[in-house]
Residue, then its C-alpha position, 0 to 999 in steps of 0.5 A: m707479741h700481745q696479751l689481752l686479759q679480761g676482767d677488772a683492771l685494778s684487780l689484774l694489775t696487782g698481779m703483774a710483775p714490777g718493771t715490765v712495761d715501757a709505756v702506759i697509754t689508755d683511755p679510761p671511762y671519763n665519768s664526766g657526762g653526767r653533770t647532775s646526780g640523776e644523770r650520773t646514776t641513771a644515764s648509760a655511757r651510750g646516753k652520755y657520749v652518743s648523739s641521740d640521732a646516731q644510727h649505730q647500736l654499739a654496746d654500752f660499757a660499765g664504770d662510768n657513773k662515779d662522782q668526781r671524788s671517787y673518780i680521782y681516788w679510783l683512777s689514782m689507784v689504777l695509775g699507781e699500779c701502772l707505775r709499780i709495773a712500769r720501768e724507770g723512765a716509762v711514760a704514761l698517756v691518759y686520755c680525758d675530756w675538758r671536764q675531767l682534765p683537772a681531776t685526771s691531773d690530780a689522779l696522775q700525780a697522786a699515783g706518783w707519776t711526774w706530770r710532764g704536760v698535755v697533748v691535744h687531740h683535735k677531732p676535725v669532724a665535730r658538730p658546731r655549737r650555736g653561740g659558742f665553740s665546738q667541742n672538737t678536742e680531747y686531751l692526753l695528760w702525759g707523765s713519766n716514772g722519774a726522769v725522762l730518758p731521751d737517749r732511751n727513746p730519741v723521738s720528738l713527737p708533736g703536742l697536737v694530734s689530729g684525727s676523727q673517730p672511725r665511722g660506719q662499719n669501722r666504729l666498733h666502740i662508743t669511745q673508739k680512738p682513730l688508729d692513725v692517732m694511736r700509731q703516733l702516740v705509741q711511738i713514745c714507747p721505745r721500739g721493741g718495748t711493751v705498751l700497757d692499756p688497762f682499759a683496752g676497749a676495742g683494742t685500738t691501742g694494741v693494734a697500733a702498738l703491734a703495727e709500730g713494732r711494740d709489744f702490748i698488754g691489755i685489760e678489758l672489763s667487758p666480755h663483749y669488747h674483749a672479744i672484739a679486741s681479741a679478734r683485732l689483735a690476732e689479725a694485727e699479729r698476723s699482718 
């Protein structure tokens, strides 16, 4: 079973009932590609996260022009609402890159989640960097609503996941995550439980949740990506 809402995450989360979700797994706008004021205020998400020689014309998305202080404040409010509607022992997994890892940990803890660690997402397909190291990793900060309750969901998941971004016709979003990686991650939610993603994008988290026997609630601001996610989730529900 799934539900996908279209609109602003913070506004919609405030209307949800407390104690209704078992895991929050999300990939918020990183707000990290602009290293100067000019880049932050003028560059699109596509300009920051897509190579200049990319052949696709994927739609842009909003909400990626915050400076670091406002990013922490905004994300802590969103994650605070997620905590309010999470059950005791629920887990949060929040994606970020190396530039926003400290800021994201601040937001997670300011929201009231207990920070438990960092999961590394290795991306095998990455461009080399002359004279240095390739940027072929992203990170998931994970935390819990109170104590971790291992008897509630007795899984032992790896701290390293590996998978590259979909390519060609399978790539539907600028920052889309691999389905096989998301299928591993949603297992942190007890089987039959509910996964929440307040930044649903093309719906990959939801498709993974349904495939792994979990329910899903998603929110997506962009009408374009909401339509894509809706179609993918409907197909996953039929499968």
